[in-house]
N, C-alpha and C positions, 0 to 999 in steps of 0.2 A: 504494500500500500504506500502510495506517495502522498505526502502532505507538504504544504508550503507554509513557511513561517517567515517572520520579519526579524532579521538580525540587526539590533541596534548596537553600535559600537563607537568607541572613542579611543583616543591615545592618551595614556597616562604613564609618565616617566619612560617613554619610548616603547611601551607595551600596548598592543591592541587588546582592549578589554571590551567585552560585549555580553549581551543577554538576548534571549529569545523573548520577544515582546509578548507573545501569546501564551507563554508558559512561565508563570511566576517561579522564581527560584533557580532558573537555569542560567547561570553565569559562567564565563570562562575567560581565559586570556591567552595570548601567544605573542611571540616576537614579530610575527608578520600577520597580515590579514588572512593568508591561507592557513597558517597554523591556528589562528583563532577559529576559523571555520571548522577545521578538523576537531579541535578541542571542544567546541560547542556541541557538535554532533555527539561526541563521546559523553559529554555531560547530560545531554538529553536522554541518551540511551540508559545511562545510569539511573536517572530519575524514573524512567519507565520501568526498569527492572526492579527497583526498590518499591515503588508504589503500585505498579500495574496501571493499566489504563482504567479510568473511572467510568463506569457505565451506570447512570442513574436508574433507579427502579421505576421512576415515573417521569412524566414530561417536565422538562426544565422550563421554568417561567421566569419572566423578567419584570422588574418594576423600576420606575425612575425614582431615584433617591437624591434629595437635595441636602447638601451639608453646608452649614454655616461655619466658616473658618475664621 
């Protein structure tokens, strides 16, 4: 199965640091953008292997939430 994600990344002290926007908690880094891409895939696979993919038992619902900060 192929899925598409958004890699958000920045450079910090010469390292490429990034996260998968759609999957909270999946962060990684690498000395090059290519290394970051490889490492972020590994991080994603580790998260899946630890938690498994979540399948809700009922329909997911959404509600708009307003926060005052």
